[in-house]
PDB file of the backbone (N, CA, C, O) and the ligand in Angstrom, with CONECT records:
HET     CU  A 101       1
ATOM      1  N   MET A   1       0.825  -1.210   0.012  1.00  0.00           N
ATOM      2  CA  MET A   1      -0.009  -0.008  -0.008  1.00  0.00           C
ATOM      3  C   MET A   1       0.875   1.235  -0.011  1.00  0.00           C
ATOM      4  O   MET A   1       1.938   1.266   0.610  1.00  0.00           O
ATOM      5  N   SER A   2       0.420   2.236  -0.708  1.00  0.00           N
ATOM      6  CA  SER A   2       1.164   3.501  -0.755  1.00  0.00           C
ATOM      7  C   SER A   2       0.927   4.301   0.509  1.00  0.00           C
ATOM      8  O   SER A   2      -0.202   4.440   0.979  1.00  0.00           O
ATOM      9  N   ALA A   3       1.985   4.806   1.033  1.00  0.00           N
ATOM     10  CA  ALA A   3       1.885   5.656   2.263  1.00  0.00           C
ATOM     11  C   ALA A   3       1.239   6.969   1.965  1.00  0.00           C
ATOM     12  O   ALA A   3       0.765   7.655   2.870  1.00  0.00           O
ATOM     13  N   SER A   4       1.212   7.337   0.692  1.00  0.00           N
ATOM     14  CA  SER A   4       0.637   8.629   0.385  1.00  0.00           C
ATOM     15  C   SER A   4      -0.823   8.540  -0.079  1.00  0.00           C
ATOM     16  O   SER A   4      -1.369   9.505  -0.614  1.00  0.00           O
ATOM     17  N   ALA A   5      -1.439   7.389   0.128  1.00  0.00           N
ATOM     18  CA  ALA A   5      -2.827   7.258  -0.225  1.00  0.00           C
ATOM     19  C   ALA A   5      -3.657   8.293   0.462  1.00  0.00           C
ATOM     20  O   ALA A   5      -3.451   8.560   1.646  1.00  0.00           O
ATOM     21  N   SER A   6      -4.570   8.874  -0.222  1.00  0.00           N
ATOM     22  CA  SER A   6      -5.420   9.856   0.385  1.00  0.00           C
ATOM     23  C   SER A   6      -6.397   9.217   1.384  1.00  0.00           C
ATOM     24  O   SER A   6      -6.836   8.089   1.164  1.00  0.00           O
ATOM     25  N   PRO A   7      -6.739   9.898   2.455  1.00  0.00           N
ATOM     26  CA  PRO A   7      -7.599   9.275   3.445  1.00  0.00           C
ATOM     27  C   PRO A   7      -8.978   8.991   2.858  1.00  0.00           C
ATOM     28  O   PRO A   7      -9.481   9.707   1.992  1.00  0.00           O
ATOM     29  N   ALA A   8      -9.565   7.911   3.372  1.00  0.00           N
ATOM     30  CA  ALA A   8     -10.885   7.535   2.911  1.00  0.00           C
ATOM     31  C   ALA A   8     -11.908   8.533   3.404  1.00  0.00           C
ATOM     32  O   ALA A   8     -11.743   9.165   4.447  1.00  0.00           O
ATOM     33  N   VAL A   9     -12.982   8.659   2.616  1.00  0.00           N
ATOM     34  CA  VAL A   9     -14.068   9.491   3.093  1.00  0.00           C
ATOM     35  C   VAL A   9     -15.088   8.633   3.816  1.00  0.00           C
ATOM     36  O   VAL A   9     -15.571   7.632   3.288  1.00  0.00           O
ATOM     37  N   THR A  10     -15.401   9.039   5.020  1.00  0.00           N
ATOM     38  CA  THR A  10     -16.375   8.324   5.836  1.00  0.00           C
ATOM     39  C   THR A  10     -17.730   8.873   5.609  1.00  0.00           C
ATOM     40  O   THR A  10     -17.974  10.056   5.841  1.00  0.00           O
ATOM     41  N   THR A  11     -18.653   8.014   5.143  1.00  0.00           N
ATOM     42  CA  THR A  11     -20.058   8.479   4.974  1.00  0.00           C
ATOM     43  C   THR A  11     -20.864   8.082   6.187  1.00  0.00           C
ATOM     44  O   THR A  11     -20.909   6.906   6.549  1.00  0.00           O
ATOM     45  N   ILE A  12     -21.497   9.044   6.815  1.00  0.00           N
ATOM     46  CA  ILE A  12     -22.338   8.771   7.958  1.00  0.00           C
ATOM     47  C   ILE A  12     -23.782   8.921   7.502  1.00  0.00           C
ATOM     48  O   ILE A  12     -24.257  10.024   7.231  1.00  0.00           O
ATOM     49  N   GLU A  13     -24.463   7.793   7.423  1.00  0.00           N
ATOM     50  CA  GLU A  13     -25.859   7.806   6.956  1.00  0.00           C
ATOM     51  C   GLU A  13     -26.769   8.058   8.112  1.00  0.00           C
ATOM     52  O   GLU A  13     -26.724   7.342   9.112  1.00  0.00           O
ATOM     53  N   ILE A  14     -27.603   9.074   7.993  1.00  0.00           N
ATOM     54  CA  ILE A  14     -28.491   9.489   9.053  1.00  0.00           C
ATOM     55  C   ILE A  14     -29.932   9.489   8.553  1.00  0.00           C
ATOM     56  O   ILE A  14     -30.246  10.015   7.485  1.00  0.00           O
ATOM     57  N   GLN A  15     -30.787   8.887   9.355  1.00  0.00           N
ATOM     58  CA  GLN A  15     -32.226   8.874   9.027  1.00  0.00           C
ATOM     59  C   GLN A  15     -33.047   9.540  10.132  1.00  0.00           C
ATOM     60  O   GLN A  15     -32.958   9.169  11.302  1.00  0.00           O
ATOM     61  N   LEU A  16     -33.814  10.492   9.751  1.00  0.00           N
ATOM     62  CA  LEU A  16     -34.797  11.075  10.692  1.00  0.00           C
ATOM     63  C   LEU A  16     -36.160  10.537  10.245  1.00  0.00           C
ATOM     64  O   LEU A  16     -36.680  10.874   9.182  1.00  0.00           O
ATOM     65  N   LYS A  17     -36.696   9.703  11.098  1.00  0.00           N
ATOM     66  CA  LYS A  17     -37.938   9.024  10.687  1.00  0.00           C
ATOM     67  C   LYS A  17     -38.858   8.751  11.866  1.00  0.00           C
ATOM     68  O   LYS A  17     -38.403   8.326  12.928  1.00  0.00           O
ATOM     69  N   ASP A  18     -40.145   8.991  11.683  1.00  0.00           N
ATOM     70  CA  ASP A  18     -41.139   8.655  12.698  1.00  0.00           C
ATOM     71  C   ASP A  18     -40.771   9.278  14.047  1.00  0.00           C
ATOM     72  O   ASP A  18     -40.980   8.663  15.092  1.00  0.00           O
ATOM     73  N   GLY A  19     -40.230  10.486  14.026  1.00  0.00           N
ATOM     74  CA  GLY A  19     -39.889  11.175  15.305  1.00  0.00           C
ATOM     75  C   GLY A  19     -38.620  10.609  15.965  1.00  0.00           C
ATOM     76  O   GLY A  19     -38.277  10.990  17.084  1.00  0.00           O
ATOM     77  N   LYS A  20     -37.936   9.711  15.274  1.00  0.00           N
ATOM     78  CA  LYS A  20     -36.719   9.129  15.832  1.00  0.00           C
ATOM     79  C   LYS A  20     -35.528   9.450  14.960  1.00  0.00           C
ATOM     80  O   LYS A  20     -35.666  10.049  13.894  1.00  0.00           O
ATOM     81  N   VAL A  21     -34.347   9.044  15.424  1.00  0.00           N
ATOM     82  CA  VAL A  21     -33.147   9.241  14.637  1.00  0.00           C
ATOM     83  C   VAL A  21     -32.359   7.944  14.557  1.00  0.00           C
ATOM     84  O   VAL A  21     -32.389   7.139  15.487  1.00  0.00           O
ATOM     85  N   SER A  22     -31.661   7.739  13.460  1.00  0.00           N
ATOM     86  CA  SER A  22     -30.794   6.606  13.285  1.00  0.00           C
ATOM     87  C   SER A  22     -29.551   7.088  12.561  1.00  0.00           C
ATOM     88  O   SER A  22     -29.679   7.712  11.508  1.00  0.00           O
ATOM     89  N   PRO A  23     -28.344   6.829  13.076  1.00  0.00           N
ATOM     90  CA  PRO A  23     -28.055   6.124  14.306  1.00  0.00           C
ATOM     91  C   PRO A  23     -28.550   6.872  15.544  1.00  0.00           C
ATOM     92  O   PRO A  23     -29.075   7.981  15.445  1.00  0.00           O
ATOM     93  N   ASN A  24     -28.377   6.260  16.689  1.00  0.00           N
ATOM     94  CA  ASN A  24     -29.005   6.789  17.889  1.00  0.00           C
ATOM     95  C   ASN A  24     -27.933   6.856  18.983  1.00  0.00           C
ATOM     96  O   ASN A  24     -28.012   6.149  19.987  1.00  0.00           O
ATOM     97  N   GLY A  25     -26.926   7.720  18.770  1.00  0.00           N
ATOM     98  CA  GLY A  25     -25.901   7.925  19.798  1.00  0.00           C
ATOM     99  C   GLY A  25     -24.582   7.144  19.576  1.00  0.00           C
ATOM    100  O   GLY A  25     -23.723   7.083  20.456  1.00  0.00           O
ATOM    101  N   ASP A  26     -24.454   6.551  18.370  1.00  0.00           N
ATOM    102  CA  ASP A  26     -23.238   5.839  18.025  1.00  0.00           C
ATOM    103  C   ASP A  26     -22.020   6.783  18.021  1.00  0.00           C
ATOM    104  O   ASP A  26     -22.145   7.974  17.737  1.00  0.00           O
ATOM    105  N   ARG A  27     -20.869   6.235  18.333  1.00  0.00           N
ATOM    106  CA  ARG A  27     -19.623   6.992  18.205  1.00  0.00           C
ATOM    107  C   ARG A  27     -18.982   6.722  16.816  1.00  0.00           C
ATOM    108  O   ARG A  27     -18.937   5.595  16.323  1.00  0.00           O
ATOM    109  N   VAL A  28     -18.502   7.812  16.237  1.00  0.00           N
ATOM    110  CA  VAL A  28     -17.774   7.680  14.979  1.00  0.00           C
ATOM    111  C   VAL A  28     -16.374   8.191  15.184  1.00  0.00           C
ATOM    112  O   VAL A  28     -16.193   9.360  15.525  1.00  0.00           O
ATOM    113  N   ASP A  29     -15.371   7.352  14.985  1.00  0.00           N
ATOM    114  CA  ASP A  29     -13.963   7.717  15.179  1.00  0.00           C
ATOM    115  C   ASP A  29     -13.398   8.239  13.866  1.00  0.00           C
ATOM    116  O   ASP A  29     -13.492   7.614  12.809  1.00  0.00           O
ATOM    117  N   LEU A  30     -12.800   9.431  13.995  1.00  0.00           N
ATOM    118  CA  LEU A  30     -12.156  10.031  12.811  1.00  0.00           C
ATOM    119  C   LEU A  30     -10.809  10.587  13.229  1.00  0.00           C
ATOM    120  O   LEU A  30     -10.571  10.850  14.408  1.00  0.00           O
ATOM    121  N   ASN A  31      -9.931  10.762  12.255  1.00  0.00           N
ATOM    122  CA  ASN A  31      -8.644  11.387  12.519  1.00  0.00           C
ATOM    123  C   ASN A  31      -8.721  12.819  11.954  1.00  0.00           C
ATOM    124  O   ASN A  31      -9.401  13.103  10.968  1.00  0.00           O
ATOM    125  N   GLN A  32      -7.991  13.680  12.632  1.00  0.00           N
ATOM    126  CA  GLN A  32      -7.991  15.073  12.182  1.00  0.00           C
ATOM    127  C   GLN A  32      -7.519  15.130  10.711  1.00  0.00           C
ATOM    128  O   GLN A  32      -6.531  14.499  10.336  1.00  0.00           O
ATOM    129  N   GLY A  33      -8.233  15.880   9.918  1.00  0.00           N
ATOM    130  CA  GLY A  33      -7.922  16.003   8.505  1.00  0.00           C
ATOM    131  C   GLY A  33      -8.812  15.048   7.643  1.00  0.00           C
ATOM    132  O   GLY A  33      -8.862  15.197   6.422  1.00  0.00           O
ATOM    133  N   ASP A  34      -9.493  14.094   8.266  1.00  0.00           N
ATOM    134  CA  ASP A  34     -10.360  13.211   7.517  1.00  0.00           C
ATOM    135  C   ASP A  34     -11.515  13.981   6.919  1.00  0.00           C
ATOM    136  O   ASP A  34     -11.989  14.976   7.467  1.00  0.00           O
ATOM    137  N   GLN A  35     -11.953  13.480   5.764  1.00  0.00           N
ATOM    138  CA  GLN A  35     -13.189  14.033   5.204  1.00  0.00           C
ATOM    139  C   GLN A  35     -14.303  13.077   5.606  1.00  0.00           C
ATOM    140  O   GLN A  35     -14.123  11.864   5.717  1.00  0.00           O
ATOM    141  N   PHE A  36     -15.475  13.696   5.820  1.00  0.00           N
ATOM    142  CA  PHE A  36     -16.622  12.863   6.086  1.00  0.00           C
ATOM    143  C   PHE A  36     -17.846  13.513   5.456  1.00  0.00           C
ATOM    144  O   PHE A  36     -17.864  14.717   5.198  1.00  0.00           O
ATOM    145  N   VAL A  37     -18.863  12.700   5.213  1.00  0.00           N
ATOM    146  CA  VAL A  37     -20.072  13.175   4.570  1.00  0.00           C
ATOM    147  C   VAL A  37     -21.270  12.855   5.478  1.00  0.00           C
ATOM    148  O   VAL A  37     -21.445  11.703   5.876  1.00  0.00           O
ATOM    149  N   LEU A  38     -22.076  13.832   5.802  1.00  0.00           N
ATOM    150  CA  LEU A  38     -23.344  13.568   6.458  1.00  0.00           C
ATOM    151  C   LEU A  38     -24.390  13.334   5.408  1.00  0.00           C
ATOM    152  O   LEU A  38     -24.753  14.250   4.671  1.00  0.00           O
ATOM    153  N   ASP A  39     -24.885  12.103   5.330  1.00  0.00           N
ATOM    154  CA  ASP A  39     -25.849  11.739   4.271  1.00  0.00           C
ATOM    155  C   ASP A  39     -27.204  11.614   5.012  1.00  0.00           C
ATOM    156  O   ASP A  39     -27.450  10.633   5.714  1.00  0.00           O
ATOM    157  N   ILE A  40     -28.055  12.610   4.842  1.00  0.00           N
ATOM    158  CA  ILE A  40     -29.240  12.723   5.688  1.00  0.00           C
ATOM    159  C   ILE A  40     -30.522  12.540   4.886  1.00  0.00           C
ATOM    160  O   ILE A  40     -30.702  13.172   3.845  1.00  0.00           O
ATOM    161  N   THR A  41     -31.398  11.689   5.361  1.00  0.00           N
ATOM    162  CA  THR A  41     -32.759  11.637   4.802  1.00  0.00           C
ATOM    163  C   THR A  41     -33.704  11.907   5.973  1.00  0.00           C
ATOM    164  O   THR A  41     -33.458  11.526   7.118  1.00  0.00           O
ATOM    165  N   SER A  42     -34.813  12.595   5.618  1.00  0.00           N
ATOM    166  CA  SER A  42     -35.733  12.980   6.705  1.00  0.00           C
ATOM    167  C   SER A  42     -37.165  12.955   6.225  1.00  0.00           C
ATOM    168  O   SER A  42     -37.477  13.270   5.077  1.00  0.00           O
ATOM    169  N   ASP A  43     -38.012  12.571   7.140  1.00  0.00           N
ATOM    170  CA  ASP A  43     -39.449  12.626   6.815  1.00  0.00           C
ATOM    171  C   ASP A  43     -40.135  13.787   7.544  1.00  0.00           C
ATOM    172  O   ASP A  43     -41.361  13.876   7.606  1.00  0.00           O
ATOM    173  N   ARG A  44     -39.291  14.674   8.094  1.00  0.00           N
ATOM    174  CA  ARG A  44     -39.830  15.827   8.776  1.00  0.00           C
ATOM    175  C   ARG A  44     -38.910  17.059   8.573  1.00  0.00           C
ATOM    176  O   ARG A  44     -37.741  16.924   8.212  1.00  0.00           O
ATOM    177  N   ASP A  45     -39.458  18.223   8.807  1.00  0.00           N
ATOM    178  CA  ASP A  45     -38.669  19.431   8.791  1.00  0.00           C
ATOM    179  C   ASP A  45     -37.885  19.435  10.087  1.00  0.00           C
ATOM    180  O   ASP A  45     -38.446  19.275  11.171  1.00  0.00           O
ATOM    181  N   ASP A  46     -36.594  19.617   9.963  1.00  0.00           N
ATOM    182  CA  ASP A  46     -35.784  19.561  11.205  1.00  0.00           C
ATOM    183  C   ASP A  46     -34.460  20.246  10.947  1.00  0.00           C
ATOM    184  O   ASP A  46     -34.215  20.731   9.843  1.00  0.00           O
ATOM    185  N   GLU A  47     -33.621  20.291  11.937  1.00  0.00           N
ATOM    186  CA  GLU A  47     -32.290  20.819  11.808  1.00  0.00           C
ATOM    187  C   GLU A  47     -31.344  19.852  12.427  1.00  0.00           C
ATOM    188  O   GLU A  47     -31.540  19.394  13.553  1.00  0.00           O
ATOM    189  N   VAL A  48     -30.277  19.530  11.663  1.00  0.00           N
ATOM    190  CA  VAL A  48     -29.224  18.687  12.156  1.00  0.00           C
ATOM    191  C   VAL A  48     -28.087  19.574  12.550  1.00  0.00           C
ATOM    192  O   VAL A  48     -27.557  20.313  11.721  1.00  0.00           O
ATOM    193  N   HIS A  49     -27.698  19.518  13.809  1.00  0.00           N
ATOM    194  CA  HIS A  49     -26.696  20.449  14.363  1.00  0.00           C
ATOM    195  C   HIS A  49     -25.404  19.714  14.670  1.00  0.00           C
ATOM    196  O   HIS A  49     -25.412  18.743  15.426  1.00  0.00           O
ATOM    197  N   VAL A  50     -24.288  20.162  14.093  1.00  0.00           N
ATOM    198  CA  VAL A  50     -22.984  19.586  14.355  1.00  0.00           C
ATOM    199  C   VAL A  50     -22.301  20.488  15.389  1.00  0.00           C
ATOM    200  O   VAL A  50     -21.782  21.552  15.054  1.00  0.00           O
ATOM    201  N   HIS A  51     -22.310  20.059  16.607  1.00  0.00           N
ATOM    202  CA  HIS A  51     -21.763  20.884  17.667  1.00  0.00           C
ATOM    203  C   HIS A  51     -20.293  21.022  17.512  1.00  0.00           C
ATOM    204  O   HIS A  51     -19.638  20.087  17.052  1.00  0.00           O
ATOM    205  N   GLY A  52     -19.735  22.158  17.877  1.00  0.00           N
ATOM    206  CA  GLY A  52     -18.313  22.386  17.760  1.00  0.00           C
ATOM    207  C   GLY A  52     -17.870  22.897  16.386  1.00  0.00           C
ATOM    208  O   GLY A  52     -16.822  23.525  16.235  1.00  0.00           O
ATOM    209  N   PHE A  53     -18.702  22.606  15.407  1.00  0.00           N
ATOM    210  CA  PHE A  53     -18.453  23.094  14.060  1.00  0.00           C
ATOM    211  C   PHE A  53     -19.354  24.271  13.681  1.00  0.00           C
ATOM    212  O   PHE A  53     -19.257  24.821  12.584  1.00  0.00           O
ATOM    213  N   ASP A  54     -20.244  24.646  14.632  1.00  0.00           N
ATOM    214  CA  ASP A  54     -21.227  25.688  14.362  1.00  0.00           C
ATOM    215  C   ASP A  54     -21.912  25.474  13.025  1.00  0.00           C
ATOM    216  O   ASP A  54     -22.070  26.398  12.227  1.00  0.00           O
ATOM    217  N   LYS A  55     -22.308  24.246  12.808  1.00  0.00           N
ATOM    218  CA  LYS A  55     -22.913  23.864  11.529  1.00  0.00           C
ATOM    219  C   LYS A  55     -24.336  23.423  11.758  1.00  0.00           C
ATOM    220  O   LYS A  55     -24.581  22.414  12.418  1.00  0.00           O
ATOM    221  N   GLY A  56     -25.265  24.164  11.221  1.00  0.00           N
ATOM    222  CA  GLY A  56     -26.651  23.747  11.272  1.00  0.00           C
ATOM    223  C   GLY A  56     -27.156  23.416   9.893  1.00  0.00           C
ATOM    224  O   GLY A  56     -27.022  24.214   8.966  1.00  0.00           O
ATOM    225  N   ILE A  57     -27.744  22.223   9.751  1.00  0.00           N
ATOM    226  CA  ILE A  57     -28.175  21.788   8.436  1.00  0.00           C
ATOM    227  C   ILE A  57     -29.698  21.655   8.461  1.00  0.00           C
ATOM    228  O   ILE A  57     -30.267  20.792   9.130  1.00  0.00           O
ATOM    229  N   GLU A  58     -30.330  22.554   7.698  1.00  0.00           N
ATOM    230  CA  GLU A  58     -31.805  22.507   7.664  1.00  0.00           C
ATOM    231  C   GLU A  58     -32.218  21.368   6.713  1.00  0.00           C
ATOM    232  O   GLU A  58     -31.707  21.248   5.599  1.00  0.00           O
ATOM    233  N   VAL A  59     -33.132  20.561   7.177  1.00  0.00           N
ATOM    234  CA  VAL A  59     -33.646  19.501   6.301  1.00  0.00           C
ATOM    235  C   VAL A  59     -35.189  19.640   6.267  1.00  0.00           C
ATOM    236  O   VAL A  59     -35.836  20.036   7.237  1.00  0.00           O
ATOM    237  N   SER A  60     -35.721  19.291   5.100  1.00  0.00           N
ATOM    238  CA  SER A  60     -37.166  19.336   4.897  1.00  0.00           C
ATOM    239  C   SER A  60     -37.698  17.945   4.728  1.00  0.00           C
ATOM    240  O   SER A  60     -36.971  17.023   4.358  1.00  0.00           O
ATOM    241  N   ALA A  61     -38.968  17.800   5.001  1.00  0.00           N
ATOM    242  CA  ALA A  61     -39.636  16.487   4.899  1.00  0.00           C
ATOM    243  C   ALA A  61     -39.454  15.962   3.480  1.00  0.00           C
ATOM    244  O   ALA A  61     -39.692  16.687   2.515  1.00  0.00           O
ATOM    245  N   GLY A  62     -39.037  14.717   3.350  1.00  0.00           N
ATOM    246  CA  GLY A  62     -38.854  14.082   2.051  1.00  0.00           C
ATOM    247  C   GLY A  62     -37.547  14.380   1.390  1.00  0.00           C
ATOM    248  O   GLY A  62     -37.284  13.901   0.287  1.00  0.00           O
ATOM    249  N   GLN A  63     -36.702  15.176   2.050  1.00  0.00           N
ATOM    250  CA  GLN A  63     -35.458  15.660   1.444  1.00  0.00           C
ATOM    251  C   GLN A  63     -34.298  14.694   1.729  1.00  0.00           C
ATOM    252  O   GLN A  63     -34.270  14.026   2.763  1.00  0.00           O
ATOM    253  N   HIS A  64     -33.366  14.636   0.814  1.00  0.00           N
ATOM    254  CA  HIS A  64     -32.120  13.928   1.013  1.00  0.00           C
ATOM    255  C   HIS A  64     -30.987  14.880   0.761  1.00  0.00           C
ATOM    256  O   HIS A  64     -30.898  15.465  -0.318  1.00  0.00           O
ATOM    257  N   VAL A  65     -30.122  15.048   1.729  1.00  0.00           N
ATOM    258  CA  VAL A  65     -29.013  15.998   1.559  1.00  0.00           C
ATOM    259  C   VAL A  65     -27.674  15.276   1.936  1.00  0.00           C
ATOM    260  O   VAL A  65     -27.592  14.449   2.844  1.00  0.00           O
ATOM    261  N   ARG A  66     -26.690  15.653   1.184  1.00  0.00           N
ATOM    262  CA  ARG A  66     -25.323  15.138   1.437  1.00  0.00           C
ATOM    263  C   ARG A  66     -24.437  16.362   1.730  1.00  0.00           C
ATOM    264  O   ARG A  66     -24.272  17.260   0.904  1.00  0.00           O
ATOM    265  N   VAL A  67     -23.887  16.349   2.926  1.00  0.00           N
ATOM    266  CA  VAL A  67     -23.111  17.495   3.349  1.00  0.00           C
ATOM    267  C   VAL A  67     -21.660  17.072   3.605  1.00  0.00           C
ATOM    268  O   VAL A  67     -21.383  16.426   4.616  1.00  0.00           O
ATOM    269  N   PRO A  68     -20.730  17.424   2.710  1.00  0.00           N
ATOM    270  CA  PRO A  68     -19.310  17.060   2.877  1.00  0.00           C
ATOM    271  C   PRO A  68     -18.698  17.970   3.954  1.00  0.00           C
ATOM    272  O   PRO A  68     -18.942  19.176   3.979  1.00  0.00           O
ATOM    273  N   MET A  69     -17.895  17.357   4.844  1.00  0.00           N
ATOM    274  CA  MET A  69     -17.245  18.116   5.885  1.00  0.00           C
ATOM    275  C   MET A  69     -15.822  17.650   6.064  1.00  0.00           C
ATOM    276  O   MET A  69     -15.462  16.566   5.605  1.00  0.00           O
ATOM    277  N   THR A  70     -15.008  18.447   6.723  1.00  0.00           N
ATOM    278  CA  THR A  70     -13.648  18.057   6.987  1.00  0.00           C
ATOM    279  C   THR A  70     -13.467  18.101   8.517  1.00  0.00           C
ATOM    280  O   THR A  70     -13.866  19.057   9.182  1.00  0.00           O
ATOM    281  N   ALA A  71     -12.856  17.041   9.043  1.00  0.00           N
ATOM    282  CA  ALA A  71     -12.594  16.954  10.474  1.00  0.00           C
ATOM    283  C   ALA A  71     -11.334  17.803  10.812  1.00  0.00           C
ATOM    284  O   ALA A  71     -10.257  17.284  11.106  1.00  0.00           O
ATOM    285  N   ASP A  72     -11.538  19.098  10.751  1.00  0.00           N
ATOM    286  CA  ASP A  72     -10.371  19.988  10.881  1.00  0.00           C
ATOM    287  C   ASP A  72     -10.012  20.389  12.330  1.00  0.00           C
ATOM    288  O   ASP A  72      -9.166  21.251  12.567  1.00  0.00           O
ATOM    289  N   ARG A  73     -10.680  19.736  13.270  1.00  0.00           N
ATOM    290  CA  ARG A  73     -10.375  20.002  14.675  1.00  0.00           C
ATOM    291  C   ARG A  73     -10.506  18.739  15.464  1.00  0.00           C
ATOM    292  O   ARG A  73     -11.131  17.777  15.016  1.00  0.00           O
ATOM    293  N   THR A  74      -9.921  18.731  16.641  1.00  0.00           N
ATOM    294  CA  THR A  74      -9.996  17.513  17.451  1.00  0.00           C
ATOM    295  C   THR A  74     -10.934  17.703  18.600  1.00  0.00           C
ATOM    296  O   THR A  74     -11.163  18.819  19.067  1.00  0.00           O
ATOM    297  N   GLY A  75     -11.484  16.580  19.060  1.00  0.00           N
ATOM    298  CA  GLY A  75     -12.361  16.642  20.197  1.00  0.00           C
ATOM    299  C   GLY A  75     -13.545  15.689  20.007  1.00  0.00           C
ATOM    300  O   GLY A  75     -13.557  14.817  19.139  1.00  0.00           O
ATOM    301  N   ARG A  76     -14.532  15.911  20.867  1.00  0.00           N
ATOM    302  CA  ARG A  76     -15.714  15.056  20.893  1.00  0.00           C
ATOM    303  C   ARG A  76     -16.884  15.943  20.584  1.00  0.00           C
ATOM    304  O   ARG A  76     -17.178  16.845  21.368  1.00  0.00           O
ATOM    305  N   PHE A  77     -17.570  15.736  19.482  1.00  0.00           N
ATOM    306  CA  PHE A  77     -18.599  16.603  19.056  1.00  0.00           C
ATOM    307  C   PHE A  77     -19.927  15.848  18.802  1.00  0.00           C
ATOM    308  O   PHE A  77     -19.979  14.837  18.102  1.00  0.00           O
ATOM    309  N   GLU A  78     -20.950  16.381  19.390  1.00  0.00           N
ATOM    310  CA  GLU A  78     -22.241  15.753  19.246  1.00  0.00           C
ATOM    311  C   GLU A  78     -22.941  16.254  17.991  1.00  0.00           C
ATOM    312  O   GLU A  78     -22.911  17.446  17.684  1.00  0.00           O
ATOM    313  N   VAL A  79     -23.565  15.341  17.277  1.00  0.00           N
ATOM    314  CA  VAL A  79     -24.426  15.703  16.163  1.00  0.00           C
ATOM    315  C   VAL A  79     -25.854  15.332  16.580  1.00  0.00           C
ATOM    316  O   VAL A  79     -26.132  14.173  16.890  1.00  0.00           O
ATOM    317  N   GLU A  80     -26.743  16.304  16.586  1.00  0.00           N
ATOM    318  CA  GLU A  80     -28.081  16.031  17.063  1.00  0.00           C
ATOM    319  C   GLU A  80     -29.118  16.683  16.165  1.00  0.00           C
ATOM    320  O   GLU A  80     -28.846  17.612  15.404  1.00  0.00           O
ATOM    321  N   SER A  81     -30.317  16.145  16.295  1.00  0.00           N
ATOM    322  CA  SER A  81     -31.476  16.803  15.683  1.00  0.00           C
ATOM    323  C   SER A  81     -32.065  17.766  16.701  1.00  0.00           C
ATOM    324  O   SER A  81     -31.820  17.644  17.901  1.00  0.00           O
ATOM    325  N   HIS A  82     -32.832  18.708  16.220  1.00  0.00           N
ATOM    326  CA  HIS A  82     -33.418  19.695  17.107  1.00  0.00           C
ATOM    327  C   HIS A  82     -34.920  19.573  17.287  1.00  0.00           C
ATOM    328  O   HIS A  82     -35.453  20.141  18.240  1.00  0.00           O
ATOM    329  N   HIS A  83     -35.616  18.879  16.440  1.00  0.00           N
ATOM    330  CA  HIS A  83     -37.099  18.792  16.484  1.00  0.00           C
ATOM    331  C   HIS A  83     -37.502  17.388  16.350  1.00  0.00           C
ATOM    332  O   HIS A  83     -37.876  17.022  15.236  1.00  0.00           O
ATOM    333  N   PRO A  84     -37.482  16.529  17.339  1.00  0.00           N
ATOM    334  CA  PRO A  84     -37.080  16.847  18.737  1.00  0.00           C
ATOM    335  C   PRO A  84     -35.557  16.794  18.886  1.00  0.00           C
ATOM    336  O   PRO A  84     -34.848  16.428  17.949  1.00  0.00           O
ATOM    337  N   GLU A  85     -35.061  17.164  20.079  1.00  0.00           N
ATOM    338  CA  GLU A  85     -33.649  17.138  20.377  1.00  0.00           C
ATOM    339  C   GLU A  85     -33.228  15.714  20.659  1.00  0.00           C
ATOM    340  O   GLU A  85     -33.569  15.156  21.702  1.00  0.00           O
ATOM    341  N   LEU A  86     -32.484  15.116  19.730  1.00  0.00           N
ATOM    342  CA  LEU A  86     -32.019  13.719  19.900  1.00  0.00           C
ATOM    343  C   LEU A  86     -30.556  13.635  19.428  1.00  0.00           C
ATOM    344  O   LEU A  86     -30.142  14.251  18.446  1.00  0.00           O
ATOM    345  N   LEU A  87     -29.818  12.844  20.183  1.00  0.00           N
ATOM    346  CA  LEU A  87     -28.400  12.588  19.818  1.00  0.00           C
ATOM    347  C   LEU A  87     -28.344  11.592  18.689  1.00  0.00           C
ATOM    348  O   LEU A  87     -28.917  10.507  18.784  1.00  0.00           O
ATOM    349  N   ILE A  88     -27.657  11.948  17.617  1.00  0.00           N
ATOM    350  CA  ILE A  88     -27.533  11.056  16.458  1.00  0.00           C
ATOM    351  C   ILE A  88     -26.192  10.316  16.498  1.00  0.00           C
ATOM    352  O   ILE A  88     -26.169   9.089  16.595  1.00  0.00           O
ATOM    353  N   VAL A  89     -25.120  11.019  16.429  1.00  0.00           N
ATOM    354  CA  VAL A  89     -23.785  10.396  16.541  1.00  0.00           C
ATOM    355  C   VAL A  89     -22.920  11.356  17.395  1.00  0.00           C
ATOM    356  O   VAL A  89     -23.225  12.537  17.561  1.00  0.00           O
ATOM    357  N   VAL A  90     -21.830  10.778  17.920  1.00  0.00           N
ATOM    358  CA  VAL A  90     -20.772  11.532  18.572  1.00  0.00           C
ATOM    359  C   VAL A  90     -19.528  11.374  17.673  1.00  0.00           C
ATOM    360  O   VAL A  90     -19.059  10.260  17.438  1.00  0.00           O
ATOM    361  N   LEU A  91     -19.024  12.471  17.192  1.00  0.00           N
ATOM    362  CA  LEU A  91     -17.769  12.442  16.402  1.00  0.00           C
ATOM    363  C   LEU A  91     -16.596  12.499  17.391  1.00  0.00           C
ATOM    364  O   LEU A  91     -16.454  13.454  18.155  1.00  0.00           O
ATOM    365  N   GLN A  92     -15.780  11.478  17.357  1.00  0.00           N
ATOM    366  CA  GLN A  92     -14.552  11.467  18.192  1.00  0.00           C
ATOM    367  C   GLN A  92     -13.376  11.665  17.267  1.00  0.00           C
ATOM    368  O   GLN A  92     -12.953  10.729  16.589  1.00  0.00           O
ATOM    369  N   ILE A  93     -12.834  12.887  17.229  1.00  0.00           N
ATOM    370  CA  ILE A  93     -11.784  13.217  16.302  1.00  0.00           C
ATOM    371  C   ILE A  93     -10.469  13.360  17.050  1.00  0.00           C
ATOM    372  O   ILE A  93     -10.353  14.155  17.983  1.00  0.00           O
ATOM    373  N   ARG A  94      -9.459  12.563  16.620  1.00  0.00           N
ATOM    374  CA  ARG A  94      -8.145  12.585  17.273  1.00  0.00           C
ATOM    375  C   ARG A  94      -7.106  13.215  16.343  1.00  0.00           C
ATOM    376  O   ARG A  94      -5.936  13.326  16.710  1.00  0.00           O
TER     377      ARG A  94
HETATM  378 CU    CU A 101     -27.725  21.392  18.784  1.00  0.00          CU2+
END
């Protein structure tokens, strides 16, 4: 394997459905500099909030959005929905 291989992109599939969220609090381990994509489908109007990144993603009922992001900082960051407030994943970035 080449040592210069570019880092893989981690896709985090998120479903907002029937008033619930999936995943439901799972931890996602990333390394600083990694790229990741929040792949969100929703059956309701909601906002997905990436804490620590000051990123709020508005989603509409029936919508599918893909949001590419870069893990440009380290720490533990919660990703949650706001209507209702539910923890989706925790990003653990080292
Ligand atoms: Cu929030």
